[in-house]
C-alpha positions in Angstrom: -15.8 -0.8 -17.6 -13.6 2.2 -18.1 -11.5 1.0 -15.1 -9.5 -2.1 -16.0 -7.3 -2.2 -13.3 -7.4 -5.1 -10.5 -7.8 -3.6 -7.1 -6.6 -6.9 -5.6 -3.2 -6.9 -7.7 -0.2 -7.7 -5.5 -2.1 -8.3 -2.2 -1.4 -11.9 -2.3 2.1 -11.3 -2.5 1.9 -8.8 0.2 -0.3 -10.9 2.5 1.8 -14.1 2.0 5.1 -12.4 2.8 3.8 -11.1 5.5 1.1 -13.8 7.0 1.2 -13.7 10.7 1.4 -16.9 13.1 0.6 -15.4 16.4 -0.8 -12.7 18.5 3.0 -11.1 19.4 3.5 -11.2 15.8 0.2 -9.6 15.1 1.0 -6.8 17.3 4.3 -6.1 16.2 3.6 -6.1 12.8 0.8 -3.5 13.5 3.1 -1.3 15.4 5.5 -1.4 12.8 2.9 -0.8 9.9 1.8 2.4 11.9 5.4 3.6 12.4 5.6 3.1 8.7 2.4 5.0 7.8 3.6 7.6 9.9 7.0 8.3 7.7 4.7 9.1 4.8 3.9 12.7 3.7 0.0 13.2 4.6 -1.2 13.0 1.2 0.6 9.8 0.6 -0.5 8.2 3.6 -4.1 9.1 2.6 -3.4 7.7 -0.8 -2.2 4.3 0.5 -4.5 3.7 3.0 -7.5 4.3 0.2 -5.8 1.9 -1.9 -5.9 -0.5 0.9 -9.8 -0.2 1.2 -10.0 -1.1 -2.3 -10.6 1.9 -3.9 -9.3 2.3 -7.7 -6.9 4.5 -8.9 -9.4 6.8 -10.8 -11.1 6.8 -7.4 -8.1 7.7 -5.4 -7.1 10.5 -7.9 -10.8 12.1 -8.0 -11.0 12.4 -4.3 -7.8 14.1 -3.5 -7.6 16.6 -7.0 -4.8 14.6 -8.4 -3.5 12.7 -11.6 -4.1 8.9 -11.8 -0.6 9.0 -13.2 0.4 10.4 -9.9 -1.6 7.8 -7.9 0.1 5.2 -9.9 3.7 6.8 -9.3 2.9 7.4 -5.3 1.7 3.7 -5.0 4.7 2.2 -6.7 7.0 4.3 -4.4 5.3 3.6 -1.3 5.6 -0.1 -2.1 9.3 0.2 -2.9 9.8 1.9 0.5 7.6 -0.9 2.3 10.0 -3.7 0.6 13.0 -1.7 2.1 11.3 -0.8 5.8 10.2 -4.1 6.3 13.3 -5.9 4.6 11.1 -7.9 2.3 12.7 -9.8 -0.8 12.9 -8.1 -3.9 10.6 -8.7 -6.8 7.6 -8.7 -5.2 4.2 -7.8 -7.2 
């Protein structure tokens, strides 16, 4: 169709690097992720949550009244911030 993006792109890398082995890790990651989300601007938070829920760039742009290019830029910037915040290796995705 008119949407040739892969909504799962990059998720495999992220989930493999953040794979959780026990309950303590699950809880700590959940707390850290909530803190990370609170560091984002409200609109960035809405955009990343929509993306994590599987919405396309186009759907996100339309629902928030912004350009697709803005959504892509914010997702990229949030991804870079995520890597830095969680001290993950460079070159993910």
